[in-house]
KEDO-375715 format. One record per residue (C-alpha): x, y, z; residue in three letters; residue number from 1. Coordinates in steps of 0.25 Angstrom, whole numbers. Example, Ala and Ser with C-alpha at 12.3 -4.5 7.8 and 13.67 -1.06 7.14 Angstrom:
+-------+-------+-------+-----+-----+
|     u |     v |     w | res |   n |
+-------+-------+-------+-----+-----+
|    49 |   -18 |    31 | ALA |   1 |
|    55 |    -4 |    29 | SER |   2 |
+-------+-------+-------+-----+-----+
This chain:
+-------+-------+-------+-----+-----+
|     u |     v |     w | res |   n |
+-------+-------+-------+-----+-----+
|    -1 |    -1 |     1 | MET |   1 |
|     6 |    15 |    -4 | HIS |   2 |
|    18 |     8 |    -8 | GLY |   3 |
|    24 |     2 |     3 | ILE |   4 |
|    30 |    -9 |     4 | VAL |   5 |
|    37 |   -20 |    15 | GLY |   6 |
|    37 |   -23 |    28 | ARG |   7 |
|    40 |   -11 |    32 | TYR |   8 |
|    33 |    -2 |    21 | ALA |   9 |
|    46 |     3 |    14 | THR |  10 |
|    40 |    15 |     8 | ILE |  11 |
|    41 |    16 |    -7 | ASP |  12 |
|    45 |    29 |   -11 | ALA |  13 |
|    39 |    29 |   -26 | SER |  14 |
|    26 |    26 |   -19 | ARG |  15 |
|    24 |    36 |    -9 | ARG |  16 |
|    14 |    48 |    -9 | ASP |  17 |
|     4 |    39 |   -16 | LEU |  18 |
|   -10 |    42 |   -15 | PRO |  19 |
|   -14 |    33 |    -4 | PRO |  20 |
|   -22 |    20 |    -8 | SER |  21 |
|   -38 |    19 |    -1 | LYS |  22 |
|   -32 |     8 |     9 | LEU |  23 |
|   -21 |    18 |    15 | LEU |  24 |
|   -29 |    29 |    16 | LEU |  25 |
|   -41 |    19 |    23 | LEU |  26 |
|   -30 |    14 |    32 | LEU |  27 |
|   -25 |    27 |    36 | LEU |  28 |
|   -39 |    34 |    40 | VAL |  29 |
|   -43 |    22 |    48 | LEU |  30 |
|   -30 |    22 |    56 | MET |  31 |
|   -32 |    38 |    57 | ASN |  32 |
|   -46 |    38 |    60 | GLY |  33 |
|   -45 |    26 |    71 | ALA |  34 |
|   -43 |    35 |    82 | ALA |  35 |
|   -52 |    47 |    78 | PRO |  36 |
|   -65 |    40 |    76 | ILE |  37 |
|   -63 |    33 |    89 | ALA |  38 |
|   -63 |    45 |    96 | LEU |  39 |
|   -75 |    51 |    88 | TYR |  40 |
|   -85 |    40 |    87 | ILE |  41 |
|   -84 |    41 |   102 | PHE |  42 |
|   -87 |    55 |   105 | VAL |  43 |
|  -104 |    53 |   103 | PRO |  44 |
|  -103 |    44 |   113 | ALA |  45 |
|   -97 |    52 |   126 | LEU |  46 |
|  -109 |    56 |   131 | PRO |  47 |
|  -115 |    40 |   131 | VAL |  48 |
|  -103 |    37 |   137 | LEU |  49 |
|  -103 |    45 |   149 | ALA |  50 |
|  -117 |    42 |   151 | SER |  51 |
|  -115 |    28 |   151 | ASP |  52 |
|  -103 |    29 |   160 | PHE |  53 |
|  -110 |    40 |   171 | SER |  54 |
|   -99 |    48 |   167 | SER |  55 |
|   -98 |    62 |   163 | ASP |  56 |
|   -95 |    68 |   150 | ILE |  57 |
|   -82 |    73 |   151 | SER |  58 |
|   -77 |    60 |   157 | VAL |  59 |
|   -82 |    52 |   143 | ALA |  60 |
|   -75 |    64 |   136 | GLN |  61 |
|   -62 |    58 |   140 | MET |  62 |
|   -63 |    45 |   131 | THR |  63 |
|   -63 |    56 |   121 | VAL |  64 |
|   -52 |    65 |   127 | SER |  65 |
|   -42 |    55 |   132 | LEU |  66 |
|   -44 |    48 |   117 | TYR |  67 |
|   -39 |    58 |   113 | MET |  68 |
|   -26 |    58 |   122 | VAL |  69 |
|   -24 |    46 |   117 | GLY |  70 |
|   -25 |    50 |   103 | LEU |  71 |
|   -12 |    59 |   107 | ALA |  72 |
|    -6 |    49 |   115 | CYS |  73 |
|    -7 |    39 |   106 | SER |  74 |
|     0 |    47 |    92 | GLN |  75 |
|    12 |    49 |   101 | LEU |  76 |
|    16 |    36 |   104 | ILE |  77 |
|    11 |    27 |    92 | MET |  78 |
|    17 |    38 |    82 | GLY |  79 |
|    31 |    34 |    86 | PRO |  80 |
|    29 |    20 |    88 | LEU |  81 |
|    23 |    20 |    74 | SER |  82 |
|    37 |    25 |    70 | ASP |  83 |
|    44 |    14 |    76 | ARG |  84 |
|    35 |     1 |    75 | PHE |  85 |
|    29 |     5 |    63 | GLY |  86 |
|    14 |    10 |    59 | ARG |  87 |
|     7 |    -3 |    58 | ARG |  88 |
|    11 |   -10 |    71 | PRO |  89 |
|     9 |     3 |    80 | VAL |  90 |
|    -5 |     6 |    72 | LEU |  91 |
|   -10 |    -7 |    74 | LEU |  92 |
|    -6 |    -7 |    87 | GLY |  93 |
|   -14 |     4 |    90 | GLY |  94 |
|   -25 |     0 |    84 | LEU |  95 |
|   -26 |   -13 |    91 | ALA |  96 |
|   -26 |    -5 |   104 | LEU |  97 |
|   -35 |     3 |    99 | MET |  98 |
|   -45 |    -9 |    97 | VAL |  99 |
|   -41 |   -14 |   111 | ALA | 100 |
|   -46 |     1 |   117 | ALA | 101 |
|   -60 |     1 |   109 | SER | 102 |
|   -63 |   -14 |   114 | ILE | 103 |
|   -61 |   -10 |   127 | GLY | 104 |
|   -68 |     4 |   123 | CYS | 105 |
|   -80 |    -6 |   122 | ILE | 106 |
|   -81 |   -13 |   135 | PHE | 107 |
|   -76 |    -2 |   145 | ALA | 108 |
|   -83 |     0 |   157 | GLN | 109 |
|   -79 |    12 |   161 | THR | 110 |
|   -77 |    26 |   157 | LEU | 111 |
|   -63 |    26 |   161 | PRO | 112 |
|   -60 |    13 |   155 | GLN | 113 |
|   -65 |    20 |   141 | LEU | 114 |
|   -57 |    32 |   142 | ILE | 115 |
|   -46 |    23 |   144 | GLY | 116 |
|   -48 |    14 |   133 | LEU | 117 |
|   -51 |    24 |   125 | ARG | 118 |
|   -38 |    31 |   127 | PHE | 119 |
|   -33 |    19 |   123 | LEU | 120 |
|   -42 |    17 |   110 | GLN | 121 |
|   -34 |    31 |   106 | ALA | 122 |
|   -21 |    26 |   109 | LEU | 123 |
|   -21 |    16 |    99 | GLY | 124 |
|   -30 |    22 |    88 | GLY | 125 |
|   -23 |    34 |    86 | ALA | 126 |
|   -11 |    28 |    82 | SER | 127 |
|   -18 |    26 |    71 | GLY | 128 |
|   -19 |    41 |    68 | MET | 129 |
|    -2 |    44 |    70 | VAL | 130 |
|     2 |    32 |    63 | ILE | 131 |
|    -8 |    34 |    49 | SER | 132 |
|    -1 |    47 |    49 | ARG | 133 |
|    13 |    41 |    49 | ALA | 134 |
|    10 |    32 |    40 | ILE | 135 |
|     6 |    42 |    30 | ILE | 136 |
|    19 |    49 |    33 | ARG | 137 |
|    25 |    35 |    28 | ASP | 138 |
|    18 |    34 |    15 | LEU | 139 |
|    17 |    49 |    12 | TYR | 140 |
|    26 |    61 |     9 | SER | 141 |
|    28 |    74 |    18 | ARG | 142 |
|    18 |    81 |     9 | ASP | 143 |
|     9 |    68 |     6 | ARG | 144 |
|     6 |    68 |    21 | VAL | 145 |
|    -4 |    78 |    23 | GLY | 146 |
|   -11 |    74 |    12 | GLY | 147 |
|   -13 |    60 |    16 | MET | 148 |
|   -15 |    65 |    31 | LEU | 149 |
|   -27 |    75 |    26 | SER | 150 |
|   -33 |    61 |    18 | LEU | 151 |
|   -34 |    52 |    29 | VAL | 152 |
|   -40 |    62 |    38 | ILE | 153 |
|   -51 |    67 |    28 | ALA | 154 |
|   -55 |    52 |    25 | VAL | 155 |
|   -53 |    51 |    41 | MET | 156 |
|   -61 |    63 |    45 | MET | 157 |
|   -72 |    58 |    36 | ILE | 158 |
|   -74 |    45 |    46 | ALA | 159 |
|   -71 |    54 |    60 | GLN | 160 |
|   -82 |    62 |    57 | MET | 161 |
|   -92 |    52 |    57 | LEU | 162 |
|   -86 |    45 |    69 | SER | 163 |
|   -96 |    53 |    79 | PRO | 164 |
|  -106 |    51 |    70 | LEU | 165 |
|  -103 |    35 |    71 | ALA | 166 |
|  -101 |    35 |    84 | GLY | 167 |
|  -115 |    41 |    89 | GLY | 168 |
|  -121 |    32 |    80 | VAL | 169 |
|  -114 |    19 |    86 | ILE | 170 |
|  -115 |    24 |    99 | GLU | 171 |
|  -131 |    28 |    98 | THR | 172 |
|  -135 |    14 |    92 | ALA | 173 |
|  -126 |     6 |   100 | LEU | 174 |
|  -119 |    13 |   112 | GLY | 175 |
|  -106 |    19 |   113 | TRP | 176 |
|   -99 |     6 |   115 | ARG | 177 |
|  -101 |     3 |   101 | ALA | 178 |
|   -92 |    15 |    96 | ILE | 179 |
|   -82 |     6 |   101 | PHE | 180 |
|   -86 |    -6 |    94 | TYR | 181 |
|   -84 |     3 |    81 | ALA | 182 |
|   -70 |     6 |    86 | VAL | 183 |
|   -65 |    -5 |    88 | THR | 184 |
|   -70 |   -12 |    76 | ALA | 185 |
|   -64 |     1 |    67 | GLY | 186 |
|   -51 |     0 |    74 | ALA | 187 |
|   -50 |   -14 |    72 | ILE | 188 |
|   -52 |   -12 |    57 | VAL | 189 |
|   -42 |    -2 |    55 | VAL | 190 |
|   -32 |   -11 |    63 | ALA | 191 |
|   -37 |   -23 |    51 | ALA | 192 |
|   -34 |   -14 |    40 | ALA | 193 |
|   -21 |    -9 |    45 | ILE | 194 |
|   -17 |   -22 |    47 | THR | 195 |
|   -20 |   -27 |    36 | LEU | 196 |
|   -17 |   -16 |    25 | ALA | 197 |
|    -8 |    -5 |    32 | LEU | 198 |
|     7 |    -8 |    30 | PRO | 199 |
|    20 |    -1 |    37 | GLU | 200 |
|    23 |    13 |    33 | THR | 201 |
|    33 |    15 |    44 | SER | 202 |
|    48 |    18 |    39 | ARG | 203 |
|    53 |    13 |    52 | ARG | 204 |
|    63 |     4 |    43 | SER | 205 |
|    70 |    12 |    38 | THR | 206 |
|    83 |    18 |    40 | PRO | 207 |
|    78 |    33 |    47 | THR | 208 |
|    68 |    26 |    55 | ALA | 209 |
|    78 |    17 |    62 | GLN | 210 |
|    87 |    27 |    65 | ARG | 211 |
|    77 |    36 |    72 | GLY | 212 |
|    68 |    34 |    84 | GLY | 213 |
|    57 |    40 |    92 | PHE | 214 |
|    67 |    51 |    99 | ARG | 215 |
|    73 |    52 |    86 | THR | 216 |
|    61 |    55 |    81 | ASP | 217 |
|    56 |    64 |    90 | LEU | 218 |
|    68 |    73 |    89 | ARG | 219 |
|    68 |    72 |    75 | SER | 220 |
|    53 |    79 |    76 | LEU | 221 |
|    54 |    88 |    87 | PHE | 222 |
|    65 |    94 |    80 | GLY | 223 |
|    59 |    97 |    67 | SER | 224 |
|    52 |   112 |    68 | ARG | 225 |
|    44 |   107 |    58 | ALA | 226 |
|    38 |    94 |    63 | PHE | 227 |
|    35 |   103 |    76 | ILE | 228 |
|    28 |   113 |    67 | GLY | 229 |
|    21 |   103 |    59 | TYR | 230 |
|    17 |    95 |    72 | VAL | 231 |
|    12 |   110 |    80 | LEU | 232 |
|     4 |   114 |    66 | CYS | 233 |
|    -4 |   100 |    67 | GLN | 234 |
|    -7 |    98 |    81 | VAL | 235 |
|   -11 |   113 |    82 | LEU | 236 |
|   -20 |   113 |    69 | ALA | 237 |
|   -27 |   102 |    77 | SER | 238 |
|   -28 |   109 |    88 | ALA | 239 |
|   -37 |   118 |    82 | ILE | 240 |
|   -46 |   108 |    79 | ILE | 241 |
|   -46 |   104 |    92 | PHE | 242 |
|   -48 |   117 |    99 | ILE | 243 |
|   -61 |   120 |    90 | PHE | 244 |
|   -65 |   106 |    93 | ALA | 245 |
|   -63 |   110 |   108 | GLY | 246 |
|   -70 |   122 |   108 | GLY | 247 |
|   -79 |   121 |    96 | GLY | 248 |
|   -93 |   113 |   104 | PRO | 249 |
|   -91 |   123 |   115 | TYR | 250 |
|   -93 |   136 |   105 | VAL | 251 |
|  -104 |   129 |    96 | VAL | 252 |
|  -112 |   122 |   106 | VAL | 253 |
|  -110 |   132 |   120 | THR | 254 |
|  -106 |   145 |   112 | GLN | 255 |
|  -114 |   144 |   101 | MET | 256 |
|  -126 |   138 |   107 | GLY | 257 |
|  -125 |   127 |    95 | ARG | 258 |
|  -129 |   112 |    97 | SER | 259 |
|  -120 |   100 |    98 | SER | 260 |
|  -124 |    95 |    86 | ALA | 261 |
|  -123 |   108 |    79 | GLU | 262 |
|  -106 |   109 |    84 | TYR | 263 |
|  -105 |    94 |    79 | GLY | 264 |
|  -108 |    98 |    64 | ALA | 265 |
|  -102 |   111 |    61 | TRP | 266 |
|   -89 |   104 |    69 | PHE | 267 |
|   -89 |    95 |    57 | ALA | 268 |
|   -88 |   107 |    47 | SER | 269 |
|   -75 |   106 |    54 | SER | 270 |
|   -72 |    93 |    51 | GLY | 271 |
|   -77 |    95 |    37 | PHE | 272 |
|   -68 |   107 |    35 | ALA | 273 |
|   -55 |    97 |    41 | TYR | 274 |
|   -59 |    87 |    32 | LEU | 275 |
|   -60 |    96 |    20 | MET | 276 |
|   -44 |   102 |    25 | GLY | 277 |
|   -39 |    87 |    24 | ASN | 278 |
|   -47 |    86 |    10 | VAL | 279 |
|   -38 |    98 |     6 | PHE | 280 |
|   -25 |    93 |    10 | CYS | 281 |
|   -28 |    79 |     3 | VAL | 282 |
|   -29 |    87 |   -11 | LYS | 283 |
|   -19 |    96 |    -9 | PHE | 284 |
|    -7 |    89 |    -1 | SER | 285 |
|    -1 |    85 |   -14 | PRO | 286 |
|     0 |    96 |   -19 | ARG | 287 |
|     5 |   107 |    -7 | HIS | 288 |
|    16 |   104 |     4 | SER | 289 |
|     9 |   100 |    17 | LEU | 290 |
|    15 |   115 |    23 | ASP | 291 |
|     7 |   123 |    13 | ARG | 292 |
|    -4 |   115 |    16 | LEU | 293 |
|     0 |   116 |    31 | ILE | 294 |
|     0 |   133 |    28 | TRP | 295 |
|   -13 |   133 |    21 | PHE | 296 |
|   -21 |   125 |    32 | GLY | 297 |
|   -16 |   133 |    42 | LEU | 298 |
|   -19 |   146 |    33 | SER | 299 |
|   -34 |   141 |    33 | LEU | 300 |
|   -31 |   139 |    50 | GLN | 301 |
|   -29 |   154 |    53 | ILE | 302 |
|   -38 |   158 |    43 | VAL | 303 |
|   -50 |   149 |    48 | GLY | 304 |
|   -46 |   154 |    63 | ALA | 305 |
|   -44 |   167 |    61 | LEU | 306 |
|   -58 |   168 |    54 | LEU | 307 |
|   -64 |   160 |    66 | ASN | 308 |
|   -57 |   171 |    76 | LEU | 309 |
|   -61 |   183 |    68 | ALA | 310 |
|   -77 |   175 |    68 | TRP | 311 |
|   -74 |   174 |    84 | GLY | 312 |
|   -69 |   190 |    86 | VAL | 313 |
|   -83 |   194 |    77 | LEU | 314 |
|   -92 |   186 |    84 | GLY | 315 |
|   -96 |   178 |    71 | TRP | 316 |
|   -92 |   164 |    74 | ASN | 317 |
|  -102 |   163 |    86 | GLN | 318 |
|  -111 |   152 |    75 | VAL | 319 |
|  -104 |   139 |    72 | PRO | 320 |
|  -104 |   143 |    55 | SER | 321 |
|   -93 |   153 |    58 | TRP | 322 |
|   -85 |   146 |    69 | LEU | 323 |
|   -83 |   134 |    59 | PHE | 324 |
|   -85 |   139 |    48 | GLY | 325 |
|   -70 |   145 |    49 | THR | 326 |
|   -66 |   133 |    57 | HIS | 327 |
|   -68 |   125 |    45 | MET | 328 |
|   -57 |   134 |    39 | ILE | 329 |
|   -49 |   130 |    50 | ILE | 330 |
|   -50 |   115 |    50 | MET | 331 |
|   -47 |   116 |    34 | PHE | 332 |
|   -35 |   122 |    36 | GLY | 333 |
|   -33 |   112 |    47 | ASN | 334 |
|   -33 |    99 |    38 | ALA | 335 |
|   -23 |   105 |    30 | ALA | 336 |
|   -15 |   108 |    45 | VAL | 337 |
|   -15 |    96 |    51 | MET | 338 |
|   -12 |    85 |    40 | ALA | 339 |
|    -2 |    93 |    35 | ASN | 340 |
|     6 |    97 |    46 | ALA | 341 |
|     5 |    81 |    52 | ALA | 342 |
|    10 |    79 |    38 | ALA | 343 |
|    23 |    87 |    42 | GLY | 344 |
|    25 |    83 |    55 | ALA | 345 |
|    23 |    67 |    52 | ILE | 346 |
|    33 |    71 |    41 | SER | 347 |
|    46 |    78 |    48 | ILE | 348 |
|    52 |    63 |    51 | ARG | 349 |
|    46 |    54 |    42 | PRO | 350 |
|    52 |    42 |    49 | GLN | 351 |
|    44 |    46 |    63 | ALA | 352 |
|    31 |    50 |    56 | ALA | 353 |
|    24 |    42 |    67 | GLY | 354 |
|    31 |    49 |    78 | THR | 355 |
|    28 |    63 |    70 | ALA | 356 |
|    15 |    59 |    69 | SER | 357 |
|    12 |    55 |    85 | GLY | 358 |
|    18 |    68 |    88 | LEU | 359 |
|    10 |    75 |    81 | MET | 360 |
|    -3 |    68 |    84 | GLY | 361 |
|     0 |    69 |   101 | PHE | 362 |
|     4 |    82 |   101 | THR | 363 |
|   -11 |    86 |    91 | GLN | 364 |
|   -21 |    76 |    99 | PHE | 365 |
|   -14 |    82 |   113 | GLY | 366 |
|   -13 |    97 |   109 | PHE | 367 |
|   -28 |    94 |   103 | GLY | 368 |
|   -33 |    89 |   117 | SER | 369 |
|   -29 |   101 |   123 | LEU | 370 |
|   -36 |   110 |   113 | CYS | 371 |
|   -47 |   103 |   115 | SER | 372 |
|   -49 |   106 |   129 | GLN | 373 |
|   -43 |   122 |   125 | ALA | 374 |
|   -55 |   124 |   113 | GLY | 375 |
|   -65 |   118 |   124 | ALA | 376 |
|   -62 |   129 |   134 | TRP | 377 |
|   -61 |   139 |   124 | LEU | 378 |
|   -74 |   136 |   119 | GLY | 379 |
|   -81 |   133 |   132 | GLY | 380 |
|   -77 |   146 |   141 | HIS | 381 |
|   -79 |   157 |   129 | PHE | 382 |
|   -93 |   163 |   124 | ALA | 383 |
|   -88 |   164 |   110 | THR | 384 |
|   -77 |   155 |    99 | PRO | 385 |
|   -68 |   167 |   100 | LEU | 386 |
|   -58 |   161 |   111 | PRO | 387 |
|   -58 |   148 |   103 | LEU | 388 |
|   -56 |   154 |    90 | ASN | 389 |
|   -44 |   161 |    95 | ILE | 390 |
|   -38 |   148 |    99 | ALA | 391 |
|   -40 |   143 |    86 | ILE | 392 |
|   -33 |   154 |    78 | PHE | 393 |
|   -21 |   154 |    87 | GLY | 394 |
|   -19 |   138 |    85 | THR | 395 |
|   -21 |   140 |    69 | ALA | 396 |
|    -9 |   153 |    72 | LEU | 397 |
|    -1 |   141 |    79 | ALA | 398 |
|    -2 |   131 |    69 | CYS | 399 |
|     4 |   141 |    59 | ALA | 400 |
|    14 |   146 |    68 | SER | 401 |
|    18 |   133 |    71 | ALA | 402 |
|    22 |   131 |    55 | MET | 403 |
|    27 |   142 |    53 | ILE | 404 |
|    37 |   142 |    65 | PHE | 405 |
|    40 |   129 |    64 | LEU | 406 |
|    39 |   125 |    50 | VAL | 407 |
|    49 |   136 |    44 | PRO | 408 |
|    50 |   133 |    29 | ARG | 409 |
|    65 |   131 |    30 | ARG | 410 |
|    62 |   119 |    42 | ASN | 411 |
|    52 |   113 |    32 | LEU | 412 |
|    61 |   112 |    22 | ILE | 413 |
|    72 |   105 |    31 | ALA | 414 |
|    60 |    96 |    36 | THR | 415 |
|    56 |    91 |    22 | GLU | 416 |
|    71 |    90 |    18 | GLU | 417 |
|    71 |    80 |    30 | MET | 418 |
|    59 |    73 |    27 | ILE | 419 |
|    61 |    70 |    14 | GLU | 420 |
|    77 |    64 |    17 | LYS | 421 |
|    69 |    56 |    27 | ALA | 422 |
|    61 |    51 |    18 | GLU | 423 |
|    70 |    47 |     8 | GLU | 424 |
|    76 |    38 |    18 | GLU | 425 |
|    65 |    32 |    21 | THR | 426 |
|    62 |    27 |     9 | LEU | 427 |
|    75 |    22 |     5 | VAL | 428 |
+-------+-------+-------+-----+-----+
């Protein structure tokens, strides 16, 4: 598949950057979507869960919040392990843990048991998120990675957007435990598909990879201003999503007096804009460098955030249409920034793509959880959306600052030369 041959998947240089087969695309979507879908499909059942266990909704919410902690921790562990032991064994081990934890969730007798098992479920399932990015970097050159990431995200988001609806239908018809039957079955299908169809893509058997180690990779990555710049840019771009997601419900429901259902409908518009942004990247990435696409996305983020801030100062965004109309601009640009900044980060040291992907994912979810709490506080303690708008605008400017000060053009040229040399060595 995709020009990969041999036990350790020696990558044929003449066949790299080929359009992905339908099977490869399906496998990447499945492994990348397993953990997020398992997160969102359970959210509609939280009120029933709290009632069944006679607990406060804030305690039931820990099945979601600790799940996100598990997503962050897993990426920090699974990425480096995949560089050392290969993509397949670590990915299959993670999915096996997810299956075991999902079965445990079905038979959980107390809420603390369920919370702990959900953490383990995320710990295993997130291996697909971090390793899918590393696999894409194994198979594609630097300027094609962003487009492939966007393609996988675009396809996955369709399923992700439908997963809360599916969870609600399952819970209504069969109860909340039936959701974990569905998650277990899905995880088994993903593991079986990867076992049968996904070859090893890691370059761990190359001389370059053998000379290095985890500490060598860390020194190389953190010693690169370009890596730090790309990671900060990607993390801050995702922080915009977390800030708005945390504060948006309070702004729309509490301040604007709209229903939760109306908020959900408006929030879907942001997801649609993000989906279209990824489709845009898929179309234009073959013709434009990832850095040019990042700057395009940053420009849209800043323009949208500035308009949102202006509407807040003028008092115009007291209805959802004004608030979400400009946020759609932000989200369209956000898609270009996140996919291509991630591509830049995991391309700094190609033979350590798993480690780079894990560090980026850990930082993203760790910082994102704080931003989500901050957004909720801003949305719940002020009478207008203006403080939330200021936070989003400041974060958008911080993304641009990361690119300006940590990824200067002269540093990029040196980085690109280093990447080209590393890729030539791994293809020998």
